[in-house]
Structures are given as structure tokens and as C-alpha cells.
C-alpha positions in Angstrom: 18.2 -8.4 -28.5 17.1 -7.7 -24.9 19.5 -8.4 -22.0 18.5 -10.0 -18.7 18.8 -8.2 -15.4 18.5 -9.3 -11.8 16.9 -7.0 -9.2 19.4 -5.8 -6.6 18.8 -7.0 -3.1 17.3 -4.0 -1.3 15.8 -4.0 2.2 12.5 -2.0 2.4 10.1 -1.2 5.2 6.5 -2.2 4.8 3.3 -2.4 6.8 0.3 -4.6 5.8 -3.0 -2.8 5.8 -5.5 -4.9 7.7 -8.4 -2.5 7.7 -7.9 -1.7 11.4 -4.3 -0.6 11.9 -5.0 3.0 11.1 -2.6 4.4 13.8 0.2 2.2 12.6 -0.3 3.3 8.9 -0.5 7.0 10.0 2.7 6.7 11.9 4.5 4.8 9.1 3.5 7.1 6.2 1.8 10.2 7.6 2.3 12.4 4.6 1.7 9.7 2.0 -1.6 8.2 3.1 -5.2 9.2 4.0 -7.9 7.1 5.6 -11.4 7.1 4.0 -14.3 6.2 6.3 -17.4 5.1 4.5 -18.0 5.3 0.7 -21.0 5.5 -1.6 -21.7 2.7 -4.1 -22.5 4.6 -7.2 -24.4 1.7 -8.6 -26.8 1.1 -5.7 -26.6 4.5 -4.0 -25.9 2.7 -0.7 -23.3 3.9 1.8 -20.8 1.3 3.1 -19.1 1.8 6.4 -15.8 0.2 5.5 -12.5 2.0 6.0 -10.4 2.6 2.9 -6.8 3.7 2.5 -5.4 5.9 -0.2 -1.6 6.0 -0.8 -0.1 9.0 -2.6 2.6 7.7 -4.9 4.9 9.3 -7.4 2.4 8.2 -10.0 -0.6 9.7 -8.2 -3.2 8.6 -5.6 -3.8 4.8 -5.4 -6.6 3.1 -3.4 -5.7 0.0 -1.6 -7.6 -3.0 -0.4 -7.3 -4.8 3.0 -4.3 -7.1 2.8 -2.2 -4.8 0.6 1.2 -3.8 1.8 2.4 -0.2 2.0 6.1 -0.1 1.0 8.6 2.7 1.7 10.9 2.7 -1.3 14.6 3.3 -1.4 14.1 7.1 -1.9 11.5 7.5 0.8 8.6 7.2 -1.6 5.5 5.1 -0.7 3.5 2.7 -2.8 1.0 -0.1 -2.3 1.7 -3.7 -3.3 -0.7 -6.6 -3.6 0.0 -9.4 -1.1 0.7 -12.1 -3.8 3.3 -9.9 -5.5 4.8 -8.9 -2.2 5.3 -12.5 -1.2 6.9 -13.3 -4.5 9.2 -10.3 -4.4 10.2 -9.9 -0.7 11.3 -12.1 2.2 11.2 -11.1 5.9 14.5 -10.1 7.5 15.2 -9.6 11.2 
């Protein structure tokens, strides 16, 4: 029978990607992120001028969307988190 566990309270650092805070993201996670400017839509062949963000995690490269949080984990690793999950999991501390 499975046992129940409670997540330990851990304070993490995070920055929310808003599509424009490139400098803040680069300063926060310089080795773990790359900014992508423009992308091609493989279905239509059209180029979009939006800015994207890739986060290099322990599991590999993950693309993010505007609104996602970039979290620095307890061992210094970085990973993205969707805003709804972030709000359910974390609370702001001063």
C-alpha cells in the first residue's frame, strides 16, 4: 500500500518570463537559458517575430511560453513551470 508524503517547505528563486525581460532572465540563469528570436511555422512556412525562451534542464532542453516561471532548484538546477502549477505550489516570501 502506498504511503503519503508532504513536500518539504523549500524556498526557491524564480523569475516569470514575460516575453520582454530578456536581460533579467539572462542575469538569473545565464548558463541555463537561451533566447530565440523569430521562428518558422512549419505548417504555413511563415516566420513569426516572437521571442522564445529555451531552458536547459537536467532532463534536456525545454521551450517555454510567456507567463511561465523559471525556477532555480535546491541544487542550482533550472527548470520551467507553468503559472497555474507555480501558484498552486509556491507562495511569495519577503
